[in-house]
C-alpha positions, 0 to 999 in steps of 0.5 A: 499499500505504501509503494502504490499510495491510495486506492485510485480507480474512477467509475465509469458509467459513460457507456452504457452495459450494452456497449461496454461488453460488446467491447469486452467480446472483442477483445476476449482472448486477444492483445490490447492492440489487435483486439482494438484494430478489430473492434476499430474497423467493426466500429467503422461499419457503423459510422458516423453514429457514435457506437452501433445499437443492439438493432444495428448489430443485428441487422449487420449481416454476419459476413459484414462482421466477420470481414471486419476481425470478429470470429464466427463465435463473436460474431454469435455472441455479439449478436445474442448480446444485441436480443438480450439487451432488446429484450431486457435481460441485459439491464440498462445502467439504470437498473444494475444500478438497482440490482445487487452484483449476484443478480448482475452476474446471473443476468449476463452471464446468460449471454453467450460469450459473457462470463463471470469474469467479464461481467466482474470487470464492467462491475469494477468499471462501473464503480462497484466497491465489493468485486473479488474476481477470485478466478483472475490470474492477476489476483491470484498471481498478486495474492501469492505474492502478497501473501508469500504462498508456495503456489497460485492460491486457488479462487476458494482461497482467495474467496476466502481471505476475501470475506475478511476485506468485505464490503470494499474487495475492489479496492483489495483486488486493485492492490493485489493487481499492483503487488504483481509489478513489485518483486517484493510482493508487498502491495 
């Protein structure tokens, strides 16, 4: 904590859950640079609009999205996200403010291509204070360094220790991520 100073993570609710999740799908399993290139090509299909709507994605031929660089699985995921945004499965920002974290996880993981980790990253971005992505490699590696465990802890071990950090597990996650950058392991 001394090394990294006070917790700094600004909540960003400037984008809809739909827009954030569409981008998250595009970025999955790619380097940041490759994903940014592909996603900019996808967005270019819809210029001059600011961000395509769910209806825009559904009206776009799969081949056009594929030619922009999205895999078949990602095209299917973005279209499922679009349908589930229209039908209300994907909550609006206003609805997210009224739901607890587990309700949000349950609703959003019903979307093809969206897992718990993706939802947890969205919740952190939205400023939710008590998110501990225990399956995240960076959190687990930071835990290993900070607590000097022999091996990489299991998600269950991280969650067990994380109970002590409630209701501010997002802060703990932030420091665990920073512990990776510190060879001494101190957050």
